[in-house]
VMD Tcl script that draws the C-alpha trace (Angstrom):
set ca {
  {-0.03 0.16 -0.01}
  {2.91 2.76 0.69}
  {4.59 1.42 -2.12}
  {1.38 2.69 -4.59}
  {1.02 5.84 -2.47}
  {4.65 7.34 -3.10}
  {4.67 5.56 -6.66}
  {1.14 8.16 -7.30}
  {3.14 11.00 -4.80}
  {6.12 10.99 -7.54}
  {3.44 10.67 -10.76}
  {1.63 13.83 -8.97}
  {5.02 15.47 -8.30}
  {6.40 15.06 -12.09}
  {2.75 16.01 -13.49}
  {2.91 19.48 -11.03}
  {6.63 20.14 -11.84}
  {5.53 20.11 -15.61}
  {2.87 22.67 -15.90}
  {4.63 24.68 -13.70}
  {7.71 25.19 -15.75}
  {5.49 25.95 -18.67}
  {3.06 28.30 -16.64}
  {6.28 29.38 -14.92}
  {9.55 28.43 -15.82}
  {11.91 31.03 -13.51}
  {9.25 30.24 -10.36}
  {9.82 26.16 -12.09}
  {13.28 25.73 -10.06}
  {12.20 26.87 -6.74}
  {9.20 24.04 -6.62}
  {12.06 21.87 -8.42}
  {14.51 22.60 -5.61}
  {11.68 22.28 -2.82}
  {11.01 18.71 -4.19}
  {14.58 17.25 -4.70}
  {15.28 18.66 -1.06}
  {12.32 16.71 0.13}
  {13.20 13.68 -1.62}
  {17.22 13.62 -0.33}
  {15.69 13.88 2.96}
  {13.96 10.79 2.58}
  {16.84 8.81 0.78}
  {19.23 9.80 3.30}
  {17.04 8.38 6.21}
  {16.21 5.49 4.63}
  {19.81 5.18 3.45}
  {21.03 4.71 7.07}
  {19.93 0.55 6.86}
  {22.56 -1.50 7.29}
  {24.38 -2.79 4.24}
  {22.85 -3.57 0.85}
  {19.58 -2.89 2.40}
  {19.91 1.09 3.05}
  {21.19 0.72 -1.14}
  {18.36 -0.79 -2.13}
  {15.75 0.95 0.07}
  {17.20 4.70 -1.10}
  {17.26 3.78 -4.82}
  {13.58 4.44 -5.37}
  {14.09 8.22 -4.08}
  {16.57 9.06 -6.29}
  {14.87 7.46 -9.20}
  {11.70 9.78 -8.15}
  {14.43 12.94 -8.32}
  {15.91 12.44 -12.06}
  {11.78 12.03 -12.91}
  {11.00 15.20 -11.19}
  {13.84 16.47 -12.33}
  {13.63 15.45 -16.36}
  {9.95 16.44 -15.94}
  {10.47 19.88 -14.90}
  {13.20 20.36 -17.84}
  {10.73 19.19 -20.29}
  {8.23 21.70 -19.20}
  {10.47 24.69 -19.35}
  {11.71 23.39 -22.66}
  {8.48 23.32 -23.87}
  {7.80 26.84 -22.73}
  {10.20 28.20 -24.63}
  {9.50 25.93 -27.97}
  {5.69 28.02 -27.48}
  {4.99 30.64 -29.95}
  {4.46 33.07 -26.79}
}
mol new
graphics top color blue
foreach p $ca { graphics top sphere $p radius 0.5 }
foreach p [lrange $ca 0 end-1] q [lrange $ca 1 end] { graphics top cylinder $p $q radius 0.2 }
display resetview
C-alpha cells in the first residue's frame, strides 16, 4: 500500500512540476529544489539501513528525483518552444 502511495505521489509531483515549468519557468526552479530537498532527505534517512538494504531502499528516491528533474526541465523546454 505504501509503495502505491509513493508511486502516485511521484507521478503527481512530475505532472505538477511540468505544468509549473510551462506556466512559470523561472518559478519552477524553486518548486524543483523543494521537491529535490524532500526526496534527498527521505533518501538519506532510508539509506541509514545497514548494508545493501540501505542502498536498495534509497534507490527509488534517487530515481524519483531524476524523474522530477526531467519533467521540470521538459516543462521549461516546452515553454520556450511555444510561440508566446
